[in-house]
N, C-alpha and C positions, 0 to 999 in steps of 0.2 A: 770267402762269400759266407759260411757261418759267423765268423768274428764281427759282418755288418748286420745280419741280422739279430744278434745279441744284443749289438747297442742301442739299434733301433728301438729294440723290447722295452730296454730300460729306460731310454725316452720318455718314451710315451706313458709310462707309467706314472713318470715323474711327473710331467703334464697334469694329469688328471687327479693327481693328489695335490697340485698347488691349484687346481679350479676348483676343488670341493671346500679347499678354505677361503675362497673368496666372497667377502660378503652381498645378497642382491636384492633388489627393490622389485626386481618383477612379480616376486608372490606376497609384499609387503600388504598388509591390507587399507585400503583408503584411510585417511584419518580425518575419521567425524567432524562436522562443523560444530564448531564452539566460540563464544565472545572472547574466550582468551586464544584461540587458534590465529596464529600470526597467519596474516593475508601473504596471498603468492607474490613474489615479485613479478610489475608489469613495464610495461615500457612505455602506456599511456597516459599522457600530462595529468596533473592531476585538476581538479573539475574545483574552479574557484565558487566560494560561498556566493549567495542569492543578493545582490545588493537589498540592503533595508530600503522599503517605499516609504517616502517622506508621508506621512499624516499630518495634511495640511487642512484638515475637515474644520470650519469655523467652531471653536467652542458654544456658542450658542445657536439657540436656533433661531431661523430667520422666516419669514409668515412669507407663503409660496400661494398662489392666486389658486382658487380648487375649480374658477371656471376654463372649460379647456376651449380648443378651439372649434372644436365640432359642435360647440353650442348645448352641448349636452345640460342641462339643467341641474346646478348644482342639490345638493343634501346636506342635511345637517341631523346630527341624532343627540337629541338631550333627553337626558336621562333614558326612560327605554323605545321613548317614541321616535322616527325618524320624520324628518321633514323636506319637504320641497321648499326650496329658497329661490322666490319668482322674484322679478328684479325687469325693472323698465323705467326708463325714461323718457319723457313727453314733452314736445314743446306746447305750449298753452298760447293760442292765438290769443285770447281774449285779455293777455295780460302783458299790456306793454312794459317796459322798464327802459327808464335814464343811462343813453350809453354818447360816449360822443362821436360828429361825425354821423348821427344818425341818417341812414338812407331813406327812412321813409319821413323825415323832417319835412314840416310844412311848406319852407325855405325853399327846396328842392323840388326837382321835377319827379315828380314819383308814378310807378309806373307800376301795373300788375303785375310785371315781371322783377322788378326792384323787390313788392312784397313776398315772393312768392321766394328769391332767394333770400333775405330775409329770414323768413320762416324756417326754410329747411334748416338753416344754417344755425337758429335759435337767437341771431344776431339782435340784440333789444327784445327780448320774449321772453316770459320766464319759461319756465320746465318743472316737471311735476315730478320727482323721483319716487317711485313708489318701491317698497320692500313688501313682499308676505312670505309667513313660512303657512305651510298649509299641509295636512298629513296625508297618509297615501288614503285614506277611506273620503278623502277633500275637507277635510271640519279644517277651518282657519284659527293658529293658533294667534297671531296677530298681523294687522298690516300698517304698516307705516309709509307719511305722506310726508316727503321734505318739496324746499320750492329753490331757486338760488341763493334767496336772501337768509337761509341757514348756512349757507359755506361763505358769503359775503366777509365774515370777522375773518377767517383763516385766509381766503386766498384775495382778497380784495376786493371791493361794490363794484368796481368798474370791470374791471376783469372778467367776472363773474359773468356781469349783464351782458357782456360781448360773447361768454363762450357759448356752443351748440351743446344740443342734448348727447351723452353719452350713456349708454346705461352702467350703473354703478358694478364694479367685478368682485367676487366673493372670496377671500381669504380664507374664513371657518370660527371655528369655536374656542374662543377664548377663556378656559375654565377659570382662570385667576382672577378674569373679570367678571366673569357670567354676560360675556359680549360677544356680540357679534362683529367681527370684523369685515369691513370692505375698502376696497380703491376706488375712489371718483375721479374719473378723469373729466378735467375743467380748460378746453382748449379752442380757440378761437377757431370758426369751419374753415377747413385746409389749410392749416398751418399748423410749423411748432409751439407757437405763442402759447405756453400754459402750463401747465403743470396736473398732479394728482394731490386729492384731500385724504386723508384718512381717517375715517367713517367707525363709529361705534354706536352699535343700538344694544339694548340690554334685552339679552337672551328670552328674559320669562317675559316682558311687557310689550319691546317692540319702542320702550322710550327710547329719544336720542340722548345718549350719555359722551360722545366727544365727536368734534370736526375739530381737525389741524392740518397745517399744511406736511405734505409729506415729501412731495419732491415737486419741483421747476424744471421743466425744459432748459438747457444748459446750465445747468444748477450743481448740486451736490446728488450723490449717490440714492437711489430711492426704498432703498434698501428700508425693513423695518424689524427690529433683532428685540429678542424677549430674555429677560433674565433667567435663570434657571427655574426660579420658582411660578414662574408663568406671572408676576404682578407688579412686572416694569414693564413696558412698550420706551424703543427707543427707536426714533427715526432721524433722520441729518437736523433736524430744528427744531426740536420738543422730546423732553425725560416726561412720560406718561407712565403717572402711578395709577396702579388699580383702585385705590383711593385717596383722593386728595387734588392737588391744584396740580395741571400740566406744567414744566419749568418750560420755558422757550430761551433757545440757542442763539437767542438774535444777538447782535451786537451793530451795534452802531456805524456807520460806514466801512461793515466789514460786512465778508461773506462767505457762510457756511459750507468749506470744500469740502469736509467731512465729518463724520464721528465714527467711533468705535465703541461696543462696550468691551471694556478690558475684563471685568468681571464682576460678581454680581453685586459690588460696591461703589466701582470706579467705571467711567466713560472717558474717553479722548473726543474734544473736540478742537478739531483744525480750521482757520479761517485764512481768507485771502483778501486781501484791500477792495471794495468797492469799484467797478469799473466806470472809467468816465472818459469821455472825450477829449485826448489830448489836441494842441494846438496843429498838429500837422492833419487833422479828422480821422486820423485811428483813434481805435476803442485800446486800452491799456487798463492796467490795474494800482490802485495808489498801493506804495511801499508800505507793509508793517513790520516793525521785528516780529519780537518774541507772538509767539500769532499759535502754539499749541497748548491747550490747557486740560488737565488734569481736575475731575468734577465726581465732586459725592454724586448722588441720585438725588440728592435735594439742588443741585447747581453750584453747592460751594467749592470753590478753587484751593485746590491742594497741594497742586504743582505747574510746571509750565515748564516751556521750551521753545525754540524756535526750531520749526520742520515747513518747508515747501515744496515737500514730496508729493505732489499734486499735479490732476491731468487739467487742465483748461480748455484743449481746442472744442469738444463736443460738452462740455459741462465735467464737475469735477470728479475723483475718487482719488482715495487713498491708496500710494503705493505702498502695498506692504505686503506679507504671508505671515502666517502665523504657522508654529511648528510643534505638534502636541506631544513629543518626544523632550522637548527641551522645554515646554510650557511657555513659550517665548514667543514675543511681537517682532519681527525684523520689518523695520519702515526705511526705506531708501531714498533719501534724495537727490535726484539725479545734478541737480544743482552745484552741491560743492564736494559730491561723489563721497556721501557721509551716509553710516546707518549708523537708526538708534535703536538702539536693544531694547524692549520693555517686558520683565518678567510677568505673567499673569498675575503669581500670586503676590508681587509686590512690583506693583509697575512704577512706587516714588522710588523704585531701586533703578531706574533705567541708566543707561551709557548711552554715549557717544562715540563712534570708533570711526575713524576715517577709514577709508579703502587701504589708504598705502602704508596703511600701519599692519597690514594682514597680508599673509603669503600668499603672492598668486598657487594656483590648481596647477600641479606638475600631475600628470597620468601615473601608477594606476589611482583611482578613487579607490580609498580606501574600504573595508569592508563596514564599518561602523559608520562612515559619510552618507547624507540624503542632498539631495539638490534641492534647493530653490529658486525659481525662476523669478525674476523682475524685469520688466519691459515698459520702456517710459515713452511718452508722446516725443521725444526728442530723438528717437531712435538708439537709444541706449537700449542695451541688454546683458542683465548683472545677473550672475550663475552663481550662489553661493552654494559650499559647501560643506555643510553643519554636522560634526560629531556629535553625536546624538548621546553619547558616554560623555563624553568633558567637555560639550559645549564649543571647542574648537571650530574656528572661523577659515577658510580658506576661500579664494573667490577667481571669478573668469570674468572680464567684463569688455564686450565690444563698444566702442565708441565710433557711429557713423561718420565719414567725412564729407563731408558739402564742399561742392565746387563754389571756390570764391568768386568776389563780386554777384 
C-alpha cells in the first residue's frame, strides 16, 4: 500500500509538469482588425460580382413633348423671363378649301348634319393655329397665327385640307436655333390617316422659321434628335441646320425606313422600296438592293451597305441597340441573321458579322459581359452578350416555329 501511494504521487507530479509546458490560446489577446489580416476560413460560398449594367442610353438628345396629359399649360424661360405657351387650333367656318369628294359639294345632297360633321372634323375647312407667349404679369411677348396653307408644302395640300383641327404640342426651347419647337398633328378626322409636322418659331419674334415633315402613320419613327452642340436636328425626313437650308432625305420610289444620328458629323439613312398593289391585290414593297446610306450633315454620301432590319407592320423602325461602353451601334437584320457593327467614332469602319460566325452563349455570363436584347416583328428574339473590355460577342437566338400550311 505505501508503495502504491508513492507511485500515484510521482505520476501526478509528472502530469502537472507536462501541462505547464503546453501552449494555450484561451488567454491570447484577440487579433486586431487590419487590412493585412488574413480572413478567417468560412464555409459560405463566394459572392459573385454584380453584373455590369448595359448602358444603352442614346448618345444624342431626343426632343420630348412638354405638354402633359393633364393639360397643364407649358412654360418656357427665355433669358430671365418665364412665359406661358398658349396654343390653340380652331376651325374657321368662313374659309372653305378644295378637297376631293367634298360632302358639301353642290352636286351632292347637302344637309345641316353633313355640314356639322365636316366642320367638326375641319374637313374642307381652314384651321387657325395660334401660338402666344405671355409673361406671368399678362404681358404678351408675341402672337403667331398660322393656317393650313402653311403646312401644305411639307405635308401635301390635299391631305392638309382634309385634316382636322388639333392643337400643336410644345417640345421646348432650342438654344442652338433660338427657336421654339412644336409638333403639329395633321390627321383626317377619326382615322389614322396622317402624320405630324415639325414647326419651329423664332423665340424672339414668333416668326415662322421652319415647317417640315416629322412622321407619317405607318411610316418611319417620329423621333427628332439633336447634335451635341444643338445646331442640327435630324428627323426621319430631313436634316435641319440652325443656319442654312434643310436637306431632304426623300428618294424617288423609296420610303424612308429610319434615320440615325451616328455622331456629330454623320447620319445613317435606311430605305425600303415604295409600296405598290401586287397582281393578287395585296400590298407589298418593291425590292431594292443597297439601301443604307452614310451621309454627312449636308447630305453628301460617304458610304453605303445593305440592311433590311426594319419593321414594317405598323410603320418602320430600325432594329438596333447602342452600347456606350464599346461606343458601337449593333444593327440586327432578322432576314439573314446578320449583325452590322458601326463604331460611333469611325462609322466608315463598319463591319458585317453573320451570327453563325459567333459562339453561342453558354452559362455563366462573364463578369465583363452585358446583355443587349433585339426583338423583331417576325418573332425572333436575339440576345447579344457583349464583352465590354474586348468587344467579343456571344449570342442566343430564339426563332419561333410557325405552323405549316
